[in-house]
C-alpha positions in Angstrom: 63.5 16.5 17.9 59.7 15.6 17.7 58.7 18.7 19.9 61.0 20.8 17.7 59.4 19.5 14.4 55.9 20.1 15.7 56.8 24.0 16.7 57.9 24.5 13.1 54.7 23.1 11.3 51.0 23.3 11.2 48.5 20.8 12.2 45.8 19.7 9.6 43.0 21.3 11.8 45.0 24.6 11.8 45.5 24.7 8.1 41.7 23.9 7.7 41.0 26.9 9.8 43.4 29.3 8.1 41.6 28.1 4.8 38.2 28.7 6.1 39.2 32.3 7.3 40.8 33.1 3.7 37.6 31.7 2.2 35.4 33.9 4.3 37.7 36.9 3.4 37.6 36.2 -0.2 33.8 35.7 -0.3 33.3 39.0 1.6 35.5 40.8 -0.8 33.8 39.3 -3.9 30.2 40.3 -2.3 31.7 43.9 -2.1 33.1 43.7 -5.3 29.8 42.6 -7.3 27.9 45.7 -7.1 31.0 47.9 -8.2 31.4 45.6 -11.3 27.6 45.5 -12.0 27.6 49.3 -11.7 30.7 49.5 -14.2 29.0 47.2 -16.7 25.8 49.5 -16.7 27.7 52.7 -17.2 29.7 50.9 -20.2 26.2 49.8 -21.6 24.9 53.4 -21.3 27.8 54.9 -23.0 27.5 52.3 -25.9 23.7 53.3 -26.3 24.7 56.8 -26.5 27.3 56.0 -29.5 24.5 54.1 -31.3 22.1 56.6 -30.9 24.5 59.3 -32.3 25.2 56.8 -35.3 21.5 56.4 -36.0 21.0 60.4 -36.3 24.1 60.4 -38.6 22.8 57.6 -40.7 19.4 59.7 -41.3 21.4 62.5 -42.2 23.5 60.8 -44.8 20.7 58.5 -46.1 17.4 60.1 -45.1 16.3 56.8 -43.4 17.1 54.6 -40.6 18.7 51.0 -41.1 16.8 47.7 -40.8 18.1 45.4 -38.0 20.7 42.8 -38.4 20.1 39.2 -37.9 21.1 38.5 -34.3 22.3 34.9 -34.5 24.9 35.5 -37.4 28.2 34.5 -35.9 30.9 37.5 -36.4 32.7 35.2 -38.8 30.2 35.5 -41.3 30.5 38.6 -43.8 27.2 39.7 -43.4 27.2 39.8 -39.6 26.1 43.4 -38.3 24.4 44.1 -41.7 20.9 45.3 -42.0 18.3 43.0 -43.8 15.5 43.6 -46.1 13.0 41.4 -47.7 14.1 41.8 -51.1 17.9 42.3 -51.5 18.9 40.6 -48.1 21.7 42.0 -46.2 22.8 45.2 -47.2 25.6 47.7 -45.8 24.9 51.1 -46.8 21.9 53.2 -47.9 18.2 52.6 -47.4 16.1 49.4 -47.5 14.7 48.4 -50.8 11.3 47.3 -49.2 10.1 46.5 -45.7 12.6 45.0 -43.4 12.7 41.1 -42.9 12.3 41.4 -39.4 11.2 44.6 -37.5 13.5 43.6 -34.7 17.0 42.1 -34.5 20.2 43.5 -33.3 21.9 46.8 -34.1 23.3 46.7 -37.6 26.9 47.9 -36.7 28.1 47.8 -40.4 25.5 50.1 -41.6 26.2 52.6 -38.8 30.0 52.6 -39.1 30.6 51.1 -35.7 32.3 47.8 -34.8 30.7 44.7 -33.2 32.1 45.8 -30.0 30.5 49.3 -30.1 27.2 47.4 -30.6 27.7 45.0 -27.6 26.7 45.8 -24.0 28.7 45.8 -21.0 27.5 42.1 -20.2 29.1 40.9 -23.5 25.8 40.5 -25.4 24.6 42.2 -28.8 22.4 45.2 -28.4 19.0 44.7 -29.9 17.1 47.0 -32.1 13.7 47.5 -33.2 12.5 50.0 -35.8 9.2 51.2 -37.6 9.5 49.9 -41.3 8.4 53.0 -42.9 11.5 54.8 -41.7 13.9 52.7 -43.2 12.8 53.3 -46.9 14.4 55.7 -49.0 13.3 59.1 -47.6 11.6 57.7 -44.7 13.3 59.9 -42.4 12.4 63.4 -44.3 10.4 66.0 -43.1 8.0 67.4 -45.6 7.4 71.0 -44.6 5.5 70.8 -41.2 4.8 67.3 -41.5 7.1 64.8 -39.6 7.7 61.1 -40.3 5.8 58.9 -37.7 7.1 55.9 -35.7 4.7 53.0 -34.8 6.5 51.6 -31.8 4.8 51.2 -28.6 6.9 51.3 -25.3 5.3 50.7 -22.0 6.6 50.4 -18.3 5.8 47.2 -16.4 2.7 48.4 -15.0 1.8 48.5 -17.9 1.4 52.2 -19.0 2.3 53.4 -22.2 5.2 55.7 -22.4 4.8 56.2 -26.2 2.9 54.8 -28.9 5.0 56.5 -31.7 8.5 55.7 -31.2 10.8 55.5 -34.2 13.2 52.8 -32.8 13.9 51.1 -29.5 17.4 49.9 -28.3 17.5 47.1 -25.9 20.5 45.8 -23.7 19.4 42.3 -22.2 21.2 43.2 -18.9 22.9 41.1 -16.4 20.9 37.9 -16.9 21.3 38.2 -20.7 17.8 37.1 -21.2 17.1 36.2 -24.7 20.0 38.2 -26.0 22.6 37.2 -28.8 25.9 36.7 -27.4 29.0 38.7 -29.1 30.9 36.6 -31.5 29.1 33.6 -31.6 25.3 35.1 -32.1 24.1 32.1 -29.7 20.8 33.3 -28.0 20.5 32.7 -24.4 17.4 31.6 -22.5 15.6 33.8 -19.7 16.5 32.2 -16.4 13.6 34.1 -14.9 10.9 33.5 -17.6 10.0 37.3 -17.3 7.2 38.4 -19.5 8.3 41.6 -19.6 11.9 40.8 -21.0 10.2 38.4 -23.5 8.3 41.3 -24.8 11.5 43.0 -25.6 12.5 40.2 -28.0 9.1 38.7 -29.3 9.5 40.6 -32.7 6.4 42.8 -32.4 6.4 46.6 -32.1 6.0 46.8 -28.4 8.9 47.1 -25.8 9.1 47.5 -22.1 11.4 50.0 -20.3 11.5 50.4 -16.6 13.9 50.6 -13.6 15.7 47.4 -12.3 13.4 44.9 -10.6 15.9 42.6 -9.0 13.9 39.7 -7.9 13.7 36.0 -8.9 10.9 34.9 -11.0 8.3 36.2 -13.8 8.6 39.8 -12.4 12.4 40.1 -12.8 13.5 43.1 -15.1 17.1 44.2 -15.7 16.6 45.3 -19.3 18.1 48.7 -20.4 15.9 50.3 -23.1 16.2 53.6 -25.0 13.8 55.0 -27.7 13.2 58.2 -29.8 10.4 59.5 -31.8 10.8 60.1 -35.3 10.1 63.8 -34.9 12.9 63.9 -32.2 15.5 62.3 -34.5 14.6 64.9 -37.2 15.3 67.7 -35.0 18.5 66.2 -34.1 19.5 66.1 -37.4 19.8 69.8 -37.5 19.5 72.6 -40.2 19.5 71.5 -43.9 19.2 67.6 -43.0 16.2 65.4 -42.8 14.1 67.8 -44.6 14.7 70.6 -42.1 14.9 74.1 -43.4 18.5 75.4 -43.7 
């Protein structure tokens, strides 16, 4: 009876070995899946950035200006979440700023652009940041006057640093896989930067300088996984097309 029972069961050692094998198989599978998930999130983010840039051009066509940034820390349940903010009338959902933006940098004002919060959230679950040249947010700020184009004052560098431009009209930033200093969708809670990266901090410090570069996937101060887009004001005006943004018909 004892021998028959033992033939039908497993010892604790055998069970432990099976669990170790399963664990190794699972960990190997997760390691293989991780790069695929990362690539998918980056692709989703790039698609979101495409849509936001299209919406910014449409806003310029309809209103003759770009919107101010929205406040990143506002929770979604608050009515003004995703609304641009200027320094006189507060949050606004349509039209141009009455005066300079309260902050030149914040998050994408999805309400002003006719988007949802999800449209302005990257593939990693964080709101996409947005910086803009103040002059371009005023009434007529994006209008061409004859051969004279509006001008941006945002500088974009790489991590060297070497300037890529000093005249960008706006910059968009996804804070990547480490979410460094990004605002979580829904709650608006801002994360810390686990790597204390100076270049990633530059993309959230509120000034008119941003950093764009390829992924630098190392731990520490040189880490960089932000995904950045920018355009000059003349390019935006050209994308408005004939008869819009001051372009001749």
